[in-house]
N, CA, C and O of each residue as an XYZ file, in Angstrom:
848
protein
N     132.595    102.373    108.872
C     132.024    101.581    109.521
C     131.164    102.012    110.379
O     131.363    103.121    110.876
N     130.005    101.249    110.759
C     129.345    101.876    111.684
C     129.415    101.562    113.182
O     129.772    100.435    113.525
N     129.126    102.404    114.013
C     129.078    102.250    115.155
C     128.416    101.771    116.036
O     128.647    101.931    117.234
N     127.269    100.951    115.442
C     125.987    100.088    116.011
C     126.335     98.744    115.470
O     126.741     98.548    114.324
N     126.161     97.911    116.306
C     126.395     96.427    115.956
C     124.762     96.298    115.085
O     123.686     96.712    115.518
N     125.006     95.632    113.833
C     123.926     94.936    112.970
C     124.046     93.602    113.221
O     125.149     93.070    113.096
N     123.025     92.932    113.579
C     123.240     91.447    113.732
C     122.369     90.912    112.280
O     121.427     91.584    111.861
N     122.668     90.044    111.811
C     121.665     89.347    110.791
C     120.746     88.654    111.137
O     121.120     88.051    112.142
N     119.568     88.339    110.840
C     118.317     87.888    111.066
C     118.436     86.562    111.373
O     119.234     85.944    110.669
N     117.742     85.821    112.412
C     116.308     86.452    112.518
C     116.356     87.158    114.092
O     117.167     86.718    114.907
N     115.562     88.121    114.402
C     115.775     89.171    115.689
C     115.424     88.337    116.755
O     114.758     87.302    116.795
N     116.032     89.022    117.655
C     116.412     88.576    119.185
C     114.791     88.070    119.883
O     114.465     86.954    120.289
N     114.064     89.214    119.836
C     112.636     89.287    120.373
C     111.380     89.112    119.111
O     111.716     89.482    117.986
N     110.516     88.775    119.220
C     109.514     89.169    118.178
C     109.338     90.363    117.734
O     109.375     91.090    118.726
N     109.165     90.987    116.803
C     108.968     92.239    115.982
C     107.841     92.523    116.360
O     107.041     91.595    116.480
N     107.397     93.963    116.682
C     106.009     94.685    116.256
C     106.344     95.637    115.476
O     106.689     96.735    115.912
N     106.277     95.291    113.964
C     106.227     95.670    112.868
C     105.498     97.496    112.891
O     104.715     97.753    113.805
N     105.749     98.329    112.119
C     104.879     99.363    111.505
C     105.107     99.404    110.194
O     106.178     99.536    109.602
N     103.778     99.256    109.687
C     103.448     99.851    108.053
C     103.316    100.831    107.611
O     102.639    101.578    108.316
N     103.772    101.381    106.405
C     103.311    102.840    106.121
C     102.337    102.221    104.647
O     102.405    101.164    104.021
N     101.509    103.374    104.506
C     100.732    102.973    103.461
C     101.266    104.072    102.354
O     101.697    105.146    102.772
N     101.240    103.832    101.112
C     101.415    104.744    100.328
C     100.230    104.421     99.277
O     100.010    103.329     98.753
N      99.401    105.833     99.061
C      98.380    105.729     98.536
C      98.026    105.615     96.873
O      98.616    106.000     95.863
N      97.071    105.067     97.058
C      96.667    104.895     95.315
C      96.695    106.367     94.529
O      96.064    107.194     95.186
N      97.090    106.754     93.662
C      97.672    107.523     92.730
C      98.834    108.394     93.124
O      99.145    109.372     92.444
N      99.586    107.988     94.400
C     100.901    108.602     94.470
C     101.893    108.450     93.388
O     102.219    107.427     92.784
N     102.408    109.950     93.228
C     103.434    109.834     92.008
C     105.193    109.149     92.942
O     105.392    109.245     94.153
N     105.783    108.773     92.329
C     107.218    108.446     92.795
C     108.247    108.304     91.366
O     108.227    107.941     90.190
N     109.124    108.870     92.413
C     110.336    109.402     91.011
C     111.440    107.950     90.960
O     112.178    107.424     91.792
N     111.161    107.722     89.813
C     112.330    106.557     89.395
C     113.670    106.925     88.716
O     113.528    108.002     88.136
N     114.741    106.498     88.594
C     115.967    106.985     87.837
C     116.724    105.353     87.263
O     117.214    104.538     88.045
N     116.672    105.213     86.084
C     116.896    103.778     85.513
C     117.783    103.974     84.366
O     117.352    104.830     83.593
N     119.075    103.351     83.967
C     119.680    103.061     82.781
C     119.438    101.932     81.726
O     119.576    100.732     81.961
N     119.108    102.409     80.687
C     118.152    101.378     79.684
C     119.354     99.998     79.736
O     118.986     98.863     80.040
N     120.645    100.295     79.425
C     121.822     99.945     79.290
C     122.237     98.753     80.478
O     123.052     97.844     80.321
N     121.560     98.995     81.498
C     122.190     98.244     82.890
C     121.175     97.243     83.128
O     120.414     97.638     84.011
N     120.845     96.028     82.656
C     119.979     94.727     83.404
C     118.852     95.072     82.542
O     117.735     94.735     82.935
N     118.983     95.810     81.212
C     117.239     95.902     80.579
C     116.557     96.575     81.204
O     115.380     96.233     81.323
N     116.995     97.706     81.800
C     116.060     98.492     82.645
C     114.978     99.244     81.874
O     115.505     99.862     80.949
N     113.765     99.401     81.916
C     112.959     99.985     81.570
C     112.238    100.907     83.024
O     112.601    100.822     84.198
N     110.898    101.940     82.319
C     110.579    102.598     83.472
C     109.929    101.847     84.614
O     110.011    102.180     85.796
N     109.174    100.641     84.066
C     108.735     99.705     85.203
C     109.290     98.477     85.510
O     108.716     97.514     86.018
N     110.622     98.589     85.117
C     110.821     96.853     85.103
C     111.598     96.782     86.920
O     111.943     97.721     87.638
N     111.646     95.413     87.155
C     112.165     95.216     88.382
C     113.280     94.240     88.559
O     113.028     93.036     88.503
N     114.247     94.582     88.727
C     115.605     94.130     88.511
C     115.560     92.711     89.257
O     115.357     92.521     90.456
N     115.821     91.668     88.155
C     116.005     90.299     88.836
C     117.472     89.802     89.265
O     117.648     88.658     89.685
N     118.457     90.682     89.141
C     119.370     89.952     89.176
C     120.586     90.644     90.301
O     121.112     91.754     90.230
N     120.776     89.685     91.212
C     121.091     90.413     92.519
C     121.695     89.092     93.888
O     121.619     87.888     93.644
N     122.128     89.507     94.943
C     121.745     91.038     95.173
C     122.884     91.798     94.801
O     123.800     91.164     94.276
N     123.005     92.838     94.937
C     123.853     94.076     94.569
C     123.445     94.922     95.377
O     124.297     95.360     96.150
N     122.278     95.361     95.479
C     121.957     96.981     96.178
C     121.751     96.692     97.673
O     121.837     95.558     98.144
N     121.494     97.714     98.334
C     121.198     97.941     99.573
C     120.074     96.513    100.524
O     120.395     95.751    101.437
N     118.668     96.688     99.729
C     117.857     96.188    100.097
C     117.212     94.979     99.328
O     116.131     94.423     99.521
N     118.255     94.721     98.342
C     117.771     93.313     97.618
C     117.857     92.013     98.501
O     118.569     91.484     99.354
N     116.613     91.803     97.724
C     115.985     90.579     98.614
C     116.011     88.986     97.834
O     115.370     87.974     98.119
N     117.115     89.254     96.652
C     117.503     88.088     95.932
C     118.200     86.979     96.665
O     119.061     87.401     97.437
N     118.063     85.677     96.633
C     118.370     84.478     97.072
C     120.040     84.495     96.732
O     120.407     84.725     95.579
N     120.817     84.290     97.591
C     122.040     83.875     96.984
C     122.792     82.902     96.607
O     122.283     81.912     97.132
N     123.940     82.493     95.857
C     124.520     83.576     95.468
C     123.939     84.711     94.448
O     122.817     84.580     93.959
N     124.803     85.879     94.144
C     124.661     86.818     93.103
C     124.212     85.902     91.746
O     124.907     84.980     91.319
N     123.237     86.221     91.293
C     122.758     85.572     89.996
C     121.161     86.198     89.348
O     120.645     87.215     89.813
N     120.715     85.619     88.543
C     119.603     86.334     88.097
C     118.396     84.914     89.215
O     118.552     83.731     89.514
N     117.463     85.798     89.436
C     116.588     85.256     90.550
C     115.225     85.535     89.986
O     114.517     86.474     90.350
N     114.879     84.568     88.983
C     113.713     85.270     88.142
C     111.955     85.355     88.777
O     110.924     85.670     88.183
N     112.247     84.825     90.558
C     111.036     84.696     90.981
C     111.139     85.863     91.977
O     110.123     86.010     92.656
N     112.262     86.827     92.244
C     112.389     87.826     92.719
C     112.971     89.254     91.870
O     113.836     89.229     90.994
N     112.284     90.436     92.357
C     112.677     91.536     91.612
C     112.519     92.792     92.488
O     111.682     92.888     93.386
N     113.289     93.623     92.186
C     113.529     94.946     93.291
C     113.409     96.206     92.353
O     113.916     96.288     91.235
N     112.816     96.971     92.849
C     113.014     98.673     92.082
C     113.264     99.471     93.340
O     113.001     98.964     94.431
N     113.670    100.469     93.266
C     114.290    101.275     94.169
C     113.477    102.851     93.340
O     113.363    103.007     92.124
N     113.070    103.718     94.297
C     112.457    104.777     93.966
C     112.573    105.962     94.827
O     113.216    105.797     95.863
N     111.929    107.468     94.535
C     112.093    107.854     95.651
C     110.790    108.680     95.684
O     109.736    108.166     95.310
N     110.848    110.013     96.149
C     109.689    110.947     96.268
C     110.428    112.359     95.333
O     109.870    113.366     94.900
N     111.170    112.142     95.293
C     111.893    113.595     94.663
C     113.294    113.194     93.603
O     114.000    112.200     93.772
N     113.486    114.261     92.459
C     114.457    113.758     91.892
C     115.698    113.590     92.316
O     116.543    112.759     91.984
N     115.739    114.754     93.346
C     117.228    114.752     94.371
C     117.274    113.006     94.833
O     118.215    112.293     94.486
N     116.445    112.638     95.416
C     117.011    111.774     96.375
C     117.353    110.650     95.298
O     118.322    109.917     95.497
N     116.529    110.503     94.108
C     117.425    109.428     93.051
C     118.650    110.241     92.896
O     119.586    109.631     93.413
N     119.001    111.307     92.420
C     120.340    111.743     91.955
C     121.397    111.229     93.359
O     122.194    110.325     93.110
N     121.383    111.764     94.677
C     122.282    111.085     95.502
C     122.618    109.963     95.660
O     123.783    109.616     95.855
N     121.507    109.112     95.592
C     121.632    107.799     95.979
C     122.260    107.097     94.713
O     122.979    106.137     94.990
N     122.125    107.386     93.421
C     122.737    106.855     92.436
C     124.271    107.770     92.225
O     124.952    107.208     91.367
N     124.781    108.700     92.648
C     125.920    109.519     92.187
C     126.332    110.137     93.689
O     127.233    110.959     93.856
N     125.789    109.775     94.369
C     126.309    110.149     95.958
C     127.702    109.806     96.219
O     128.464    110.695     96.597
N     128.052    108.795     96.083
C     129.657    108.048     96.177
C     130.523    108.632     95.350
O     131.526    109.120     95.871
N     130.361    108.728     93.907
C     131.097    109.541     93.135
C     131.489    110.819     93.282
O     132.618    111.217     92.994
N     130.608    111.494     93.720
C     129.919    112.647     93.959
C     130.150    113.531     92.417
O     130.265    114.756     92.382
N     130.185    112.695     91.270
C     130.045    113.541     89.751
C     128.107    113.167     89.323
O     127.651    112.046     89.550
N     127.394    114.082     88.832
C     126.501    113.590     88.404
C     126.613    113.160     86.852
O     126.813    114.072     86.049
N     126.533    112.242     86.517
C     126.367    111.678     85.110
C     125.330    111.870     84.289
O     124.797    110.780     84.082
N     124.622    113.009     83.545
C     123.394    112.806     83.321
C     123.114    112.154     81.903
O     122.000    111.978     81.411
N     124.176    111.874     81.417
C     123.952    111.350     79.685
C     123.476    109.984     79.969
O     123.774    109.701     81.129
N     122.803    108.942     79.322
C     122.314    108.003     79.131
C     121.184    107.328     80.741
O     120.764    106.185     80.923
N     121.070    108.134     81.313
C     119.962    107.973     82.411
C     118.583    108.516     82.475
O     118.460    109.735     82.597
N     117.500    107.740     82.406
C     116.385    108.103     82.224
C     115.724    108.455     83.535
O     116.325    107.882     84.443
N     114.720    109.176     83.976
C     113.668    109.579     84.767
C     112.174    109.380     84.481
O     111.539    110.018     83.641
N     111.671    108.386     85.307
C     110.383    107.832     85.376
C     109.842    108.451     86.585
O     110.310    108.453     87.723
N     108.227    109.242     85.895
C     107.489    109.459     86.944
C     106.241    108.042     87.223
O     105.361    108.027     86.363
N     106.130    106.919     88.319
C     105.743    105.957     88.534
C     104.415    106.640     89.067
O     104.542    107.589     89.840
N     103.096    106.197     88.686
C     101.756    106.215     89.832
C     101.752    105.080     90.375
O     102.348    104.097     89.935
N     100.989    105.126     91.509
C     100.649    103.662     92.181
C      98.882    103.378     91.810
O      98.010    104.235     91.665
N      98.780    102.167     91.742
C      97.344    101.959     91.054
C      96.767    101.377     92.072
O      95.540    101.384     91.977
N      97.201    100.856     93.046
C      96.536    100.454     94.349
C      97.337    101.165     95.631
O      98.284    101.948     95.555
N      96.780    100.737     96.645
C      97.682    100.903     98.019
C      98.729    100.213     98.279
O      98.521     99.000     98.262
N     100.036    100.611     98.572
C     100.980     99.590     98.535
C     101.003     99.747     99.617
O     100.609    100.883     99.883
N     101.480     98.746    101.133
C     102.041     98.546    102.249
C     103.272     97.906    102.373
O     103.573     96.716    102.282
N     104.148     99.235    102.669
C     105.583     99.078    102.779
C     105.953     98.606    104.330
O     105.059     98.895    105.126
N     106.899     98.054    104.803
C     107.519     97.947    105.983
C     108.223     99.147    106.493
O     109.224     99.534    105.891
N     107.804     99.764    107.529
C     108.836    101.129    108.016
C     110.016    100.719    108.678
O     110.128     99.793    109.481
N     111.224    101.797    108.108
C     112.274    101.140    108.852
C     112.814    102.533    109.076
O     114.008    102.614    109.363
N     112.059    103.704    108.980
C     112.724    105.106    109.545
C     112.160    105.187    111.272
O     111.140    104.639    111.689
N     113.140    106.033    112.109
C     113.015    106.199    112.802
C     112.851    104.709    114.056
O     113.648    103.771    114.027
N     112.190    104.755    114.623
C     112.096    103.708    115.652
C     111.462    102.441    114.931
O     111.489    101.336    115.474
N     110.813    102.680    113.514
C     110.197    101.484    112.703
C     111.198    100.113    112.503
O     110.671     99.005    112.397
N     112.843    100.291    112.454
C     113.825     99.165    112.031
C     113.873     98.491    113.360
O     113.686     97.274    113.363
N     114.123     99.172    114.622
C     113.928     98.414    115.918
C     112.733     97.844    115.990
O     112.782     96.709    116.465
N     111.373     98.326    115.606
C     110.092     97.623    116.115
C     110.047     96.404    114.971
O     109.151     95.563    115.036
N     111.245     96.342    113.730
C     110.951     95.347    113.006
C     111.588     94.068    113.084
O     111.383     92.940    112.634
N     112.765     94.858    114.102
C     113.996     93.565    114.546
C     115.247     94.125    114.290
O     115.965     93.141    114.470
N     115.789     94.791    114.073
C     116.977     95.419    113.331
C     117.151     96.929    113.876
O     116.544     97.406    114.835
N     117.780     97.360    113.341
C     118.614     98.940    113.735
C     117.990     99.967    112.408
O     117.606     99.578    111.305
N     118.033    101.156    112.851
C     117.862    102.115    111.933
C     119.617    102.042    110.868
O     119.804    102.458    109.724
N     120.209    101.638    111.430
C     121.662    102.086    110.670
C     121.577    101.116    109.415
O     122.154    101.345    108.352
N     120.874    100.131    109.640
C     120.851     99.048    108.412
C     120.638     99.658    107.219
O     121.012     99.071    106.204
N     119.847    101.254    107.097
C     119.831    101.912    106.162
C     120.905    102.702    105.252
O     120.890    103.294    104.173
N     121.797    102.415    106.208
C     122.893    103.497    106.006
C     124.895    102.576    106.031
O     125.942    103.100    105.648
N     124.691    101.117    106.639
C     125.738    100.709    106.935
C     126.111    100.350    105.345
O     125.334    100.005    104.455
N     127.401    100.526    105.291
C     128.324    100.049    103.665
C     128.431     98.559    103.447
O     128.787     98.170    102.335
N     128.174     97.735    104.348
C     128.036     96.525    104.594
C     126.812     95.889    104.060
O     126.094     95.544    104.999
N     126.200     95.545    102.668
C     125.358     95.501    102.477
C     124.832     93.899    102.858
O     123.627     93.677    102.971
N     125.685     92.991    103.011
C     125.210     91.508    103.633
C     124.438     91.640    104.679
O     124.132     90.587    105.239
N     124.005     92.678    105.138
C     123.744     92.704    106.386
C     121.760     93.233    105.942
O     120.783     92.555    106.262
N     121.729     94.280    105.338
C     120.362     94.776    104.787
C     120.042     93.879    104.163
O     119.100     93.241    104.634
N     120.681     93.348    102.733
C     120.169     92.287    101.989
C     119.407     90.776    102.868
O     118.451     90.082    102.523
N     120.122     90.705    103.836
C     119.570     89.512    104.559
C     118.218     89.765    105.303
O     117.150     89.153    105.322
N     118.687     90.930    105.926
C     117.006     91.498    106.358
C     115.969     91.476    105.333
O     114.912     90.846    105.370
N     116.535     92.471    104.142
C     115.293     92.458    103.204
C     114.682     90.999    103.389
O     113.586     90.757    103.894
N     115.587     90.075    102.892
C     115.019     88.685    102.181
C     114.359     88.271    103.795
O     113.356     87.565    103.682
N     114.598     88.466    104.700
C     113.658     88.035    106.080
C     112.315     88.584    106.243
O     111.334     88.068    106.779
N     112.460     89.835    105.627
C     111.096     90.518    106.112
C     110.176     89.890    104.804
O     109.013     89.526    104.981
N     110.780     89.820    103.612
C     110.129     89.024    102.323
C     109.684     87.913    102.687
O     108.496     87.669    102.479
N     110.472     87.010    103.288
C     109.958     85.375    103.502
C     109.498     85.103    104.499
O     109.371     83.921    104.819
N     109.040     86.292    105.435
C     108.193     85.833    106.654
C     106.953     86.816    106.972
O     106.893     87.517    107.982
N     106.157     86.771    106.150
C     104.713     87.243    106.063
C     103.952     87.100    107.372
O     103.205     87.975    107.809
N     104.191     85.947    107.960
C     103.350     85.829    109.179
C     103.965     86.603    110.117
O     103.211     86.720    111.082
N     105.266     87.338    110.312
C     105.650     88.298    110.664
C     105.616     89.506    110.402
O     105.922     90.292    111.299
N     105.253     89.982    109.157
C     105.797     91.458    108.725
C     104.508     91.745    107.679
O     104.361     92.778    107.025
N     103.592     90.555    107.681
C     102.379     90.723    106.551
C     103.274     90.520    104.966
O     104.441     90.517    104.572
N     102.072     90.383    104.482
C     102.636     90.255    102.932
C     103.052     91.938    102.345
O     102.339     92.681    101.671
N     104.036     92.115    102.718
C     104.868     93.681    102.184
C     105.220     93.731    100.583
O     105.651     92.815     99.883
N     104.870     95.227    100.177
C     105.398     95.427     98.779
C     106.433     96.062     98.663
O     106.739     96.741     97.683
N     107.255     95.863     99.930
C     108.711     96.917     99.973
C     108.730     97.091    101.146
O     108.034     96.503    101.973
N     109.732     98.129    101.394
C     110.187     98.727    102.558
C     110.438    100.466    102.280
O     110.706    100.769    101.117
N     110.367    101.468    103.190
C     110.367    102.308    103.135
C     111.503    103.171    104.103
O     111.362    103.105    105.324
N     112.453    103.852    103.616
C     113.719    104.183    104.510
C     113.795    105.407    104.290
O     113.044    106.039    103.546
N     115.130    106.038    105.210
C     115.584    107.097    104.925
C     117.361    107.068    104.117
O     118.369    106.873    104.796
N     117.383    107.237    103.021
C     118.364    106.879    102.118
C     119.825    107.352    102.888
O     119.802    108.138    103.836
N     120.841    106.883    102.458
C     122.015    106.881    103.220
C     122.803    107.871    103.052
O     123.691    108.146    103.859
N     122.534    108.639    101.803
C     123.397    110.056    101.933
C     122.643    111.361    102.231
O     123.357    112.303    102.575
N     121.401    111.563    102.162
C     120.886    112.938    102.575
C     119.812    112.473    103.442
O     119.184    113.409    103.937
N     119.398    111.275    103.786
C     118.445    110.558    104.160
C     116.726    110.968    103.931
O     115.871    110.940    104.816
N     116.509    111.373    102.389
C     115.398    111.655    102.093
C     114.446    110.497    101.949
O     115.077    109.455    101.775
N     113.294    110.345    101.961
C     112.497    109.576    102.028
C     112.851    108.221    100.883
O     113.057    108.881     99.864
N     112.999    107.042    100.550
C     113.220    106.380     99.865
C     112.686    104.998     99.815
O     112.750    104.512    100.944
N     112.068    103.982     98.747
C     111.531    103.317     98.702
C     112.404    102.129     98.304
O     113.394    102.429     97.638
N     112.187    100.568     98.644
C     112.795     99.999     97.872
C     111.516     98.960     97.687
O     110.961     98.679     98.749
N     110.894     98.267     96.332
C     109.404     97.921     96.054
C     109.703     96.484     95.462
O     110.369     96.281     94.446
N     109.061     95.443     96.316
C     109.545     93.872     95.618
C     108.514     93.867     94.462
O     107.787     94.841     94.263
N     108.473     92.817     93.754
C     107.963     92.526     92.794
C     106.192     92.023     92.991
O     105.364     91.771     92.115
N     106.084     92.013     94.186
C     104.764     91.681     94.830
C     103.910     92.959     94.198
O     102.704     92.751     94.062
N     104.334     94.050     93.864
C     103.725     95.257     93.258
C     103.493     95.430     91.949
O     102.549     96.000     91.402
N     104.753     94.707     91.330
C     104.306     95.242     90.014
C     103.388     95.484     88.873
O     103.647     96.018     87.795
N     102.103     94.922     89.369
C     101.011     94.871     88.621
C     100.363     96.163     89.518
O      99.190     96.450     89.283
N     100.890     96.723     90.248
C     100.323     98.228     91.025
C     100.710     99.363     90.865
O     100.414    100.329     91.569
N     101.852     99.344     89.325
C     102.620    100.555     89.034
C     102.120    100.997     87.773
O     102.002    100.020     87.034
N     101.798    101.990     87.253
C     101.876    102.650     85.928
C     102.714    103.791     85.452
O     102.908    104.618     86.343
N     103.238    104.059     84.364
C     103.827    104.883     83.834
C     103.489    105.249     82.428
O     104.089    104.611     81.563
N     102.548    106.257     81.997
C     101.898    106.893     81.060
C     102.778    107.150     79.881
O     103.919    107.198     80.340
N     102.816    107.347     78.541
C     103.562    107.824     77.768
C     103.544    109.570     78.130
O     102.600    110.244     78.542
N     104.809    109.950     77.838
C     105.054    111.342     78.283
C     105.387    111.449     80.042
O     105.523    112.496     80.673
N     105.463    110.062     80.577
C     105.980    110.163     81.908
C     107.178    109.959     82.284
O     107.498    110.183     83.452
N     108.236    109.408     81.192
C     109.345    109.353     81.465
C     110.566    110.251     80.572
O     110.073    110.426     79.457
N     111.494    110.675     80.604
C     112.483    111.540     80.325
C     113.529    111.415     80.368
O     113.930    110.974     81.445
N     114.630    111.711     79.263
C     115.925    111.801     79.536
C     116.416    112.643     80.873
O     115.746    113.596     81.272
N     117.427    112.299     81.427
C     118.241    112.825     82.554
C     118.671    114.004     82.040
O     118.773    115.032     82.710
N     118.958    113.903     80.762
C     119.662    115.040     80.317
C     118.855    116.358     80.000
O     119.180    117.536     80.152
N     117.787    115.830     79.549
C     116.777    116.644     79.110
C     116.651    118.100     79.324
O     116.038    118.325     80.368
N     117.042    119.234     78.656
C     116.683    120.435     78.656
C     115.644    121.264     80.004
O     115.820    122.221     80.758
N     114.592    120.322     79.771
C     113.676    120.621     80.686
C     113.539    120.597     82.411
O     112.747    121.083     83.218
N     114.882    119.672     82.503
C     115.186    119.127     83.769
C     116.661    119.735     84.215
O     117.127    119.431     85.313
N     117.198    120.397     83.525
C     118.363    121.185     83.798
C     118.596    121.826     85.057
O     119.419    121.545     85.927
N     117.670    122.804     85.009
C     117.473    123.020     86.692
C     117.507    122.758     87.781
O     118.152    123.251     88.706
N     116.481    121.581     87.725
C     116.497    121.027     88.887
C     117.716    119.889     89.331
O     118.027    119.505     90.459
N     118.226    119.543     88.115
C     119.596    118.567     88.334
C     120.577    119.735     89.152
O     121.009    119.563     90.292
N     120.821    120.924     88.331
C     121.957    121.289     88.906
C     121.501    121.595     90.692
O     122.166    121.125     91.615
N     120.380    122.377     90.875
C     119.781    122.623     92.224
C     120.320    121.436     92.886
O     121.235    121.465     93.710
N     119.601    120.213     92.415
C     119.659    119.025     93.342
C     121.416    118.669     93.584
O     121.844    118.173     94.626
N     121.946    118.894     92.858
C     123.726    118.838     92.754
C     124.127    119.766     93.824
O     124.428    119.392     94.958
N     124.123    120.762     93.500
C     124.220    121.886     94.359
C     123.865    121.745     96.014
O     124.739    121.593     96.867
N     122.727    121.809     96.238
C     122.329    121.511     97.677
C     122.553    120.130     97.924
O     121.595    119.689     98.559
N     123.387    119.278     97.701
C     123.821    117.905     98.147
C     125.614    118.017     97.962
O     126.333    117.067     98.271
N     126.123    119.224     97.457
C     127.478    119.157     97.257
C     127.763    118.252     96.039
O     128.697    117.453     95.961
N     127.084    118.426     95.360
C     127.824    117.267     94.054
C     128.184    118.024     92.768
O     127.556    119.049     92.503
N     129.109    117.607     91.989
C     129.154    118.047     90.651
C     128.495    117.509     89.647
O     128.053    116.386     89.891
N     128.220    118.056     88.295
C     127.581    117.846     87.604
C     128.621    117.614     86.105
O     129.434    118.520     85.923
N     128.615    116.663     85.247
C     129.678    116.512     84.493
C     129.085    117.146     83.487
O     127.860    117.122     83.361
N     129.989    117.874     82.540
C     129.807    118.485     80.946
C     128.234    118.108     80.715
O     127.942    117.230     81.527
N     127.336    118.390     80.057
C     126.199    117.698     79.196
C     127.052    117.635     77.984
O     128.095    118.224     77.701
N     126.335    116.767     77.341
C     126.704    116.408     75.901
C     126.084    117.719     74.836
O     125.028    118.344     74.941
N     127.103    117.835     73.877
C     126.553    119.287     73.225
C     125.491    118.463     72.367
O     125.832    117.302     72.141
N     124.186    118.893     71.818
C     123.345    118.743     70.713
C     123.025    119.290     69.741
O     122.774    120.491     69.834
N     122.925    118.707     68.604
C     122.785    119.235     67.000
C     121.292    119.998     66.813
O     120.970    120.465     65.720
């Protein structure tokens, strides 16, 4: 349980947001499971809200007008966000994609003083009660007169504080992943990096399935 009070929006005083630009041509890392919500390397999940900064309208259901994609700048960021709670990295079935931005992205800054400047507190990125973070994400998204027309959020993830992104469907036309830029997490070329990420973050890796 967080020791800092997180209020639901709206903020008590007018926000002074900080925006971060993700430059055109920057590569982001995304992990996804094709058997979950029909995910592909560039898909935005329209079912929610279920994860931290999902901006889907409640109750939980498909919201065809809103989609979310989570990404990082390293494979270790993705691994700890997906497997950090279970402590066991299950490589089989998961895919890794390198996604390139086709234009600059405008993201609302939630790291450091950014969260308070946005009207909330930094622990919004770490609190286990996602009702609050989801409500704030909806508020950011639905109030462009306060936060501009943002493409998503940048935050420090709850597990190891690496730079993480929650991208809204507004930037779906600004991302690309070319052939050869996605690979199975279980691929032998990634094994060293997977084992290193697990070791550095005190996770175990489940046995790889034998290949013939």
